[in-house]
C-alpha positions in Angstrom: 36.5 115.3 101.5 35.7 118.9 102.0 37.3 121.7 100.0 39.6 122.0 97.1 42.7 121.1 99.0 41.4 117.8 100.3 40.1 116.9 96.9 43.4 118.0 95.2 45.5 115.8 97.6 43.2 112.8 97.1 43.5 113.1 93.4 47.3 113.5 93.5 47.6 110.1 95.2 45.9 108.4 92.3 48.0 110.4 89.8 51.1 109.3 91.6 50.2 105.7 91.8 48.7 105.4 88.4 50.7 107.8 86.1 48.9 106.4 83.0 45.5 106.7 84.5 42.4 107.5 82.4 39.2 108.7 84.0 36.4 108.9 81.5 32.8 110.1 81.9 30.4 107.3 80.9 27.2 109.1 81.5 25.1 111.5 83.5 21.8 110.0 84.8 19.0 112.3 85.9 17.0 110.9 88.9 13.9 112.5 90.3 15.9 114.1 93.2 19.5 114.0 92.0 22.0 113.6 89.2 24.5 110.8 88.9 27.9 111.2 87.2 29.0 107.7 86.0 32.7 107.2 85.3 35.4 104.5 84.5 39.0 104.5 85.8 41.8 102.4 84.2 45.5 102.5 84.8 48.6 100.5 85.8 50.1 100.9 89.3 53.6 101.9 88.3 54.1 104.7 90.8 56.4 104.5 93.8 56.3 101.0 95.2 53.8 100.1 92.5 53.5 96.4 91.5 52.6 97.0 87.9 49.0 95.8 88.5 46.4 96.9 86.0 43.1 98.2 87.3 39.8 98.8 85.5 36.8 99.8 87.6 33.7 102.0 87.4 31.6 104.0 89.8 29.4 107.0 90.2 29.0 110.2 92.2 25.7 111.5 93.2 
């Protein structure tokens, strides 16, 4: 994604599909050449055409 508009549209998709979503910051990790933002995402897919499946996953951005 490049630019605010693309990031906004991407985020709206998650907000629509998972209206109860919670995105939390787990940590910031300093590496020798970068910083990592570690996060966790939980929610229930109750948006349009949702199947009420719960998700709980983590990741990081560098």
